C-alpha positions as CSV (number, residue, x, y, z in Angstrom):
1,X,85.3,228.3,163.9
2,X,83.6,231.0,161.9
3,X,87.0,232.3,160.5
4,X,87.9,228.8,159.3
5,X,84.6,228.4,157.6
6,X,85.1,231.7,155.6
7,X,88.5,230.7,154.3
8,X,87.5,227.4,152.7
9,X,87.4,227.5,148.9
10,X,83.9,226.2,148.8
11,X,82.5,229.1,150.8
12,X,82.8,231.5,147.8
13,X,80.6,229.7,145.3
14,X,80.1,232.9,143.3
15,X,83.8,233.0,142.4
16,X,83.9,229.6,140.7
17,X,85.0,229.9,137.1
18,X,83.9,227.6,134.3
19,X,86.8,226.0,132.4
20,X,86.0,225.2,128.8
21,X,87.8,222.7,126.7
22,X,88.8,223.9,123.3
23,X,89.3,220.8,121.1
24,X,90.9,222.7,118.2
25,X,93.4,224.4,120.4
26,X,94.4,221.0,122.0
27,X,94.8,219.4,118.5
28,X,97.0,222.3,117.4
29,X,99.1,221.9,120.5
30,X,99.5,218.2,120.1
31,X,100.4,218.6,116.4
32,X,103.0,221.2,117.2
33,X,104.4,219.0,120.0
34,X,104.7,216.0,117.6
35,X,106.4,218.2,115.0
36,X,109.0,219.4,117.6
37,X,109.5,215.9,118.8
38,X,110.1,214.6,115.2
39,X,112.5,217.5,114.5
40,X,114.5,216.7,117.7
41,X,114.6,213.0,116.7
42,X,115.9,213.9,113.2
43,X,118.7,216.1,114.7
44,X,119.7,213.3,117.1
45,X,119.8,210.8,114.3
46,X,121.7,213.1,112.0
47,X,124.5,213.2,114.5
48,X,124.8,209.4,114.9
49,X,126.9,208.7,111.8
50,X,129.2,211.6,112.8
51,X,129.8,210.1,116.2
52,X,128.0,212.8,118.2
53,X,126.4,211.9,121.5
54,X,122.9,212.9,122.3
55,X,122.3,215.4,125.1
56,X,121.0,212.7,127.4
57,X,124.0,210.5,126.9
58,X,126.3,213.4,127.4
59,X,124.6,214.4,130.6
60,X,124.7,210.8,132.0
61,X,128.5,210.6,131.3
62,X,129.1,213.9,133.0
63,X,127.5,212.6,136.2
64,X,129.6,209.4,136.3
65,X,132.6,209.0,138.6
66,X,136.0,207.7,137.5
67,X,135.2,204.0,138.3
68,X,132.0,204.2,136.3
69,X,133.8,205.9,133.4
70,X,136.4,203.1,133.4
71,X,133.5,200.6,133.2
72,X,132.0,202.5,130.3
73,X,135.4,202.4,128.5
74,X,135.7,198.6,129.0
75,X,132.1,198.1,127.7
76,X,132.7,200.4,124.7
77,X,135.9,198.5,123.8
78,X,133.9,195.2,123.9
79,X,131.1,196.6,121.8
80,X,133.5,198.1,119.2
81,X,135.1,194.7,118.9
82,X,131.8,193.0,118.6
83,X,130.5,195.4,115.9
84,X,133.7,195.3,113.9
85,X,133.2,191.5,113.2
86,X,130.3,190.0,111.3
87,X,127.6,188.3,113.4
88,X,127.7,184.6,114.0
89,X,125.5,182.5,111.8
90,X,123.4,181.2,114.7
91,X,122.7,184.8,115.9
92,X,120.8,185.6,112.6
93,X,117.2,184.7,112.5
94,X,116.1,182.2,109.8
95,X,112.3,182.6,110.2
96,X,111.3,181.8,106.6
97,X,114.6,180.2,105.5
98,X,114.3,176.5,104.7
99,X,118.0,176.1,104.1
100,X,121.0,178.4,104.3
101,X,123.1,177.6,101.2
102,X,126.1,179.8,101.7
103,X,127.2,182.3,104.4
104,X,130.3,184.5,104.6
105,X,131.3,187.5,106.6
106,X,132.8,190.6,105.2
107,X,134.0,193.4,107.5
108,X,131.1,193.8,109.9
109,X,128.4,192.3,107.7
110,X,127.1,188.8,107.1
111,X,126.0,187.7,103.7
112,X,123.8,184.6,103.3
113,X,122.1,182.8,100.4
114,X,118.9,181.2,101.7
115,X,116.1,179.1,100.3
116,X,112.9,180.6,101.5
117,X,109.4,179.1,101.5
118,X,106.7,181.1,99.7
119,X,103.1,180.6,98.8
120,X,103.9,180.2,95.1
């Protein structure tokens, strides 16, 4: 029993080190982390109009089997068809619109003329 007692971490009280918290160092680390995160987000968003996949999407597609990739293909075709057409009138919110006067679709956009209520 004496050997077990000597090997416990609390038996060597003289070796306990004090850990200090440096607030300035933590703030600098968090600021640097936020800047890196923002830069990575900008790089990802810059590739979207060019049709580039993010690293995470690319990795997820690599891990898929053939049946899953076929399902992804079908879903992509449906989404491309949906985004190529303008949205339906009932799918667009009319939160402050009192009345929709005119509505027409052009390519993949919906244009509407609305009467909106205001405080004036």
